[in-house]
MDTraj code that builds the backbone (N, CA, C; nanometers):
import mdtraj as md
import numpy as np

residues = "TRP MET ALA LYS PHE GLU CYS HIS PHE ILE ASN GLY THR GLU LYS VAL ARG LEU VAL VAL ARG GLY PHE TYR ASN ARG GLU GLU LEU VAL ARG PHE ASP SER ASP VAL GLY ARG TYR VAL GLY LEU THR PRO TYR GLY GLU LYS VAL ALA ARG ASN LEU ASN SER ASP PRO ALA GLU MET GLU ARG LYS ARG ALA ALA VAL ASP THR TYR CYS ARG HIS ASN TYR GLU VAL VAL THR PRO PHE SER VAL GLU ARG ARG".split()
xyz = np.array([
    [-0.2001, -1.4806, -0.7955],
    [-0.2168, -1.3542, -0.7265],
    [-0.0896, -1.3071, -0.6720],
    [-0.0575, -1.1809, -0.6850],
    [0.0634, -1.1244, -0.6322],
    [0.0333, -0.9849, -0.5807],
    [0.0949, -0.9497, -0.4666],
    [0.0754, -0.8206, -0.4101],
    [0.2097, -0.7538, -0.4007],
    [0.2157, -0.6259, -0.4247],
    [0.3391, -0.5470, -0.4213],
    [0.3175, -0.4299, -0.3252],
    [0.4029, -0.4188, -0.2212],
    [0.3940, -0.3165, -0.1201],
    [0.5018, -0.2106, -0.1521],
    [0.4636, -0.0854, -0.1600],
    [0.5568, 0.0215, -0.1808],
    [0.5422, 0.1275, -0.0742],
    [0.6531, 0.1681, -0.0179],
    [0.6562, 0.2798, 0.0806],
    [0.7192, 0.3989, 0.0157],
    [0.6543, 0.5131, 0.0163],
    [0.7110, 0.6369, -0.0354],
    [0.7334, 0.7299, 0.0813],
    [0.8634, 0.7665, 0.1012],
    [0.9027, 0.8514, 0.2107],
    [0.9303, 0.9941, 0.1619],
    [0.8608, 1.0915, 0.2165],
    [0.8797, 1.2297, 0.1809],
    [0.9303, 1.3034, 0.3092],
    [1.0502, 1.3601, 0.2999],
    [1.1069, 1.4303, 0.4145],
    [1.1255, 1.3339, 0.5364],
    [1.1967, 1.2258, 0.5085],
    [1.2165, 1.1259, 0.6146],
    [1.0835, 1.0521, 0.6459],
    [1.0537, 1.0398, 0.7735],
    [0.9284, 0.9731, 0.8061],
    [0.8187, 1.0709, 0.8422],
    [0.8406, 1.1977, 0.8043],
    [0.7394, 1.3039, 0.8272],
    [0.6132, 1.2715, 0.7488],
    [0.6295, 1.2431, 0.6216],
    [0.5174, 1.2084, 0.5373],
    [0.5452, 1.0777, 0.4705],
    [0.4658, 0.9754, 0.5069],
    [0.4837, 0.8378, 0.4528],
    [0.3595, 0.7975, 0.3801],
    [0.3777, 0.7388, 0.2642],
    [0.2608, 0.6915, 0.1856],
    [0.2847, 0.5436, 0.1525],
    [0.1842, 0.4649, 0.1782],
    [0.1862, 0.3192, 0.1470],
    [0.0941, 0.2931, 0.0311],
    [0.1459, 0.2215, -0.0697],
    [0.0690, 0.1797, -0.1785],
    [0.0785, 0.0263, -0.1935],
    [-0.0340, -0.0418, -0.1868],
    [-0.0365, -0.1858, -0.2039],
    [-0.1128, -0.2161, -0.3308],
    [-0.0447, -0.2887, -0.4210],
    [-0.1021, -0.3158, -0.5510],
    [-0.1251, -0.4643, -0.5665],
    [-0.2426, -0.5064, -0.6141],
    [-0.2774, -0.6466, -0.6324],
    [-0.2836, -0.6807, -0.7765],
    [-0.2072, -0.7870, -0.8161],
    [-0.1994, -0.8289, -0.9552],
    [-0.2449, -0.9693, -0.9706],
    [-0.3016, -0.9934, -1.0893],
    [-0.3367, -1.1357, -1.1294],
    [-0.3091, -1.1421, -1.2795],
    [-0.2289, -1.2452, -1.3207],
    [-0.1870, -1.2567, -1.4576],
    [-0.1272, -1.1325, -1.5139],
    [-0.0335, -1.0712, -1.4409],
    [0.0356, -0.9497, -1.4773],
    [-0.0508, -0.8232, -1.4938],
    [-0.1758, -0.8347, -1.4534],
    [-0.2652, -0.7186, -1.4695],
    [-0.3005, -0.6682, -1.3293],
    [-0.2868, -0.5379, -1.3091],
    [-0.3177, -0.4809, -1.1774],
    [-0.4686, -0.4619, -1.1673],
    [-0.5208, -0.5330, -1.0633],
    [-0.6661, -0.5354, -1.0434],
    [-0.7131, -0.4331, -0.9390],
    [-0.6374, -0.4226, -0.8301],
    [-0.6835, -0.3425, -0.7151],
    [-0.5651, -0.2755, -0.6553],
    [-0.5904, -0.1590, -0.5929],
    [-0.4802, -0.0770, -0.5317],
    [-0.5297, -0.0167, -0.4042],
    [-0.4456, -0.0222, -0.3001],
    [-0.4739, 0.0515, -0.1772],
    [-0.3682, 0.1634, -0.1680],
    [-0.4167, 0.2871, -0.1479],
    [-0.3288, 0.3985, -0.1292],
    [-0.3623, 0.4621, 0.0041],
    [-0.2634, 0.4744, 0.0931],
    [-0.2911, 0.5269, 0.2279],
    [-0.3360, 0.6741, 0.2218],
    [-0.3013, 0.7438, 0.1158],
    [-0.3479, 0.8840, 0.1020],
    [-0.4996, 0.8842, 0.0744],
    [-0.5458, 0.7866, -0.0060],
    [-0.6860, 0.7769, -0.0326],
    [-0.7609, 0.7086, 0.0771],
    [-0.6976, 0.6117, 0.1459],
    [-0.7524, 0.5476, 0.2642],
    [-0.8471, 0.4337, 0.2349],
    [-0.8503, 0.3819, 0.1143],
    [-0.9371, 0.2736, 0.0776],
    [-0.8842, 0.2053, -0.0496],
    [-0.9410, 0.0888, -0.0800],
    [-0.9046, 0.0175, -0.2018],
    [-0.9753, 0.0729, -0.3219],
    [-0.9096, 0.0749, -0.4336],
    [-0.9686, 0.1249, -0.5598],
    [-0.9535, 0.0142, -0.6634],
    [-1.0619, -0.0263, -0.7269],
    [-1.0555, -0.1263, -0.8317],
    [-1.0162, -0.0632, -0.9654],
    [-0.9278, -0.1335, -1.0355],
    [-0.8808, -0.0806, -1.1628],
    [-0.9387, -0.1568, -1.2828],
    [-1.0105, -0.2662, -1.2597],
    [-1.0772, -0.3425, -1.3637],
    [-1.2184, -0.3726, -1.3082],
    [-1.3057, -0.4246, -1.3920],
    [-1.4398, -0.4550, -1.3427],
    [-1.4342, -0.5598, -1.2266],
    [-1.3520, -0.6610, -1.2427],
    [-1.3363, -0.7548, -1.1301],
    [-1.2693, -0.6932, -1.0125],
    [-1.1723, -0.6109, -1.0340],
    [-1.1026, -0.5404, -0.9276],
    [-1.1949, -0.4481, -0.8491],
    [-1.2979, -0.3939, -0.9106],
    [-1.3945, -0.3095, -0.8397],
    [-1.4770, -0.3942, -0.7433],
    [-1.5091, -0.5206, -0.7805],
    [-1.5794, -0.6077, -0.6880],
    [-1.4884, -0.6452, -0.5703],
    [-1.3614, -0.6727, -0.5989],
    [-1.2692, -0.7109, -0.4915],
    [-1.2513, -0.5876, -0.3973],
    [-1.2415, -0.4666, -0.4559],
    [-1.2190, -0.3479, -0.3776],
    [-1.3453, -0.3237, -0.2860],
    [-1.4602, -0.3409, -0.3412],
    [-1.5846, -0.3270, -0.2614],
    [-1.5850, -0.4219, -0.1426],
    [-1.5433, -0.5438, -0.1723],
    [-1.5432, -0.6502, -0.0673],
    [-1.4410, -0.6109, 0.0408],
    [-1.3208, -0.5716, 0.0004],
    [-1.2151, -0.5326, 0.0993],
    [-1.2537, -0.4083, 0.1784],
    [-1.3120, -0.3107, 0.1108],
    [-1.3504, -0.1891, 0.1778],
    [-1.4609, -0.2083, 0.2789],
    [-1.5414, -0.3157, 0.2616],
    [-1.6513, -0.3363, 0.3519],
    [-1.6083, -0.4172, 0.4784],
    [-1.4783, -0.4565, 0.4834],
    [-1.4255, -0.5340, 0.5983],
    [-1.3501, -0.4351, 0.6877],
    [-1.4106, -0.4001, 0.8045],
    [-1.3474, -0.3035, 0.8924],
    [-1.2111, -0.3485, 0.9459],
    [-1.1886, -0.4745, 0.9678],
    [-1.0648, -0.5259, 1.0222],
    [-0.9549, -0.5082, 0.9181],
    [-0.9885, -0.5385, 0.7906],
    [-0.8891, -0.5271, 0.6832],
    [-0.8514, -0.3783, 0.6655],
    [-0.9490, -0.2898, 0.6709],
    [-0.9210, -0.1460, 0.6535],
    [-0.8318, -0.0960, 0.7675],
    [-0.8594, -0.1357, 0.8881],
    [-0.7764, -0.0941, 1.0035],
    [-0.6367, -0.1469, 0.9893],
    [-0.6240, -0.2694, 0.9410],
    [-0.4917, -0.3326, 0.9241],
    [-0.4076, -0.2549, 0.8167],
    [-0.4729, -0.2203, 0.7100],
    [-0.3998, -0.1459, 0.6038],
    [-0.3639, -0.0051, 0.6453],
    [-0.4526, 0.0573, 0.7164],
    [-0.4236, 0.1969, 0.7593],
    [-0.3094, 0.1960, 0.8635],
    [-0.3056, 0.0917, 0.9435],
    [-0.1988, 0.0793, 1.0456],
    [-0.0677, 0.0345, 0.9812],
    [-0.0692, -0.0253, 0.8658],
    [0.0519, -0.0710, 0.7975],
    [0.1496, 0.0387, 0.7636],
    [0.1018, 0.1637, 0.7542],
    [0.1892, 0.2777, 0.7307],
    [0.2935, 0.2841, 0.8436],
    [0.2488, 0.2646, 0.9679],
    [0.3399, 0.2654, 1.0807],
    [0.4098, 0.1344, 1.1011],
    [0.3356, 0.0229, 1.0948],
    [0.3966, -0.1065, 1.1260],
    [0.4857, -0.1591, 1.0170],
    [0.4610, -0.1229, 0.8929],
    [0.5436, -0.1700, 0.7794],
    [0.6406, -0.0671, 0.7293],
    [0.5936, 0.0503, 0.6954],
    [0.6787, 0.1512, 0.6374],
    [0.7705, 0.2204, 0.7392],
    [0.7125, 0.2858, 0.8357],
    [0.7963, 0.3591, 0.9350],
    [0.8850, 0.2644, 1.0106],
    [0.8378, 0.1464, 1.0410],
    [0.9161, 0.0461, 1.1131],
    [1.0412, 0.0086, 1.0405],
    [1.0305, -0.0039, 0.9053],
    [1.1465, -0.0471, 0.8202],
    [1.2242, 0.0655, 0.7622],
    [1.1945, 0.1907, 0.7977],
    [1.2632, 0.3076, 0.7377],
    [1.4158, 0.2985, 0.7517],
    [1.4609, 0.2731, 0.8753],
    [1.6044, 0.2696, 0.9035],
    [1.6764, 0.1553, 0.8288],
    [1.6061, 0.0480, 0.8026],
    [1.6608, -0.0631, 0.7249],
    [1.6747, -0.0274, 0.5781],
    [1.5742, 0.0391, 0.5210],
    [1.5672, 0.0666, 0.3825],
    [1.6542, 0.1933, 0.3413],
    [1.6664, 0.2882, 0.4307],
    [1.7326, 0.4159, 0.3993],
    [1.8749, 0.3957, 0.3412],
    [1.9604, 0.3145, 0.3924],
    [2.0928, 0.3083, 0.3319],
    [2.0917, 0.2598, 0.1863],
    [1.9930, 0.1869, 0.1494],
    [1.9847, 0.1318, 0.0138],
    [1.9081, 0.2230, -0.0851],
    [1.8275, 0.3101, -0.0391],
    [1.7433, 0.3890, -0.1251],
    [1.7780, 0.5392, -0.1156],
    [1.7633, 0.6019, -0.0016],
    [1.7769, 0.7458, 0.0097],
    [1.9222, 0.7925, -0.0058],
    [2.0126, 0.7240, 0.0597],
    [2.1505, 0.7691, 0.0586],
    [2.2269, 0.7374, -0.0704],
    [2.1700, 0.6577, -0.1596],
    [2.2383, 0.6237, -0.2853],
    [2.2188, 0.7278, -0.3917],
    [2.1282, 0.8218, -0.3742],
    [2.1004, 0.9206, -0.4817],
    [2.2168, 1.0028, -0.5084],
])
top = md.Topology()
chain = top.add_chain()
for i, resn in enumerate(residues, 1):
    res = top.add_residue(resn, chain, resSeq=i)
    for name in ("N", "CA", "C"):
        top.add_atom(name, md.element.get_by_symbol(name[0]), res)
traj = md.Trajectory(xyz[None], top)
């Protein structure tokens, strides 16, 4: 099992999008998109996992808060390596 966290910054920290992707055996099973606000299953098994994660209020609150605690918090660290290199 592997998870990949992606922060997408639009106009600095004005619009921030968090995408968390869950993989198993190189296949993406489930995805959380902060714009959607819930997990989405991409395979039949991923749909079961997404249903389970979406039904956990603590997990949903944690993921929705991750936009601030993970993305916005690390913006100044990431900016010199991503935004300013274009």
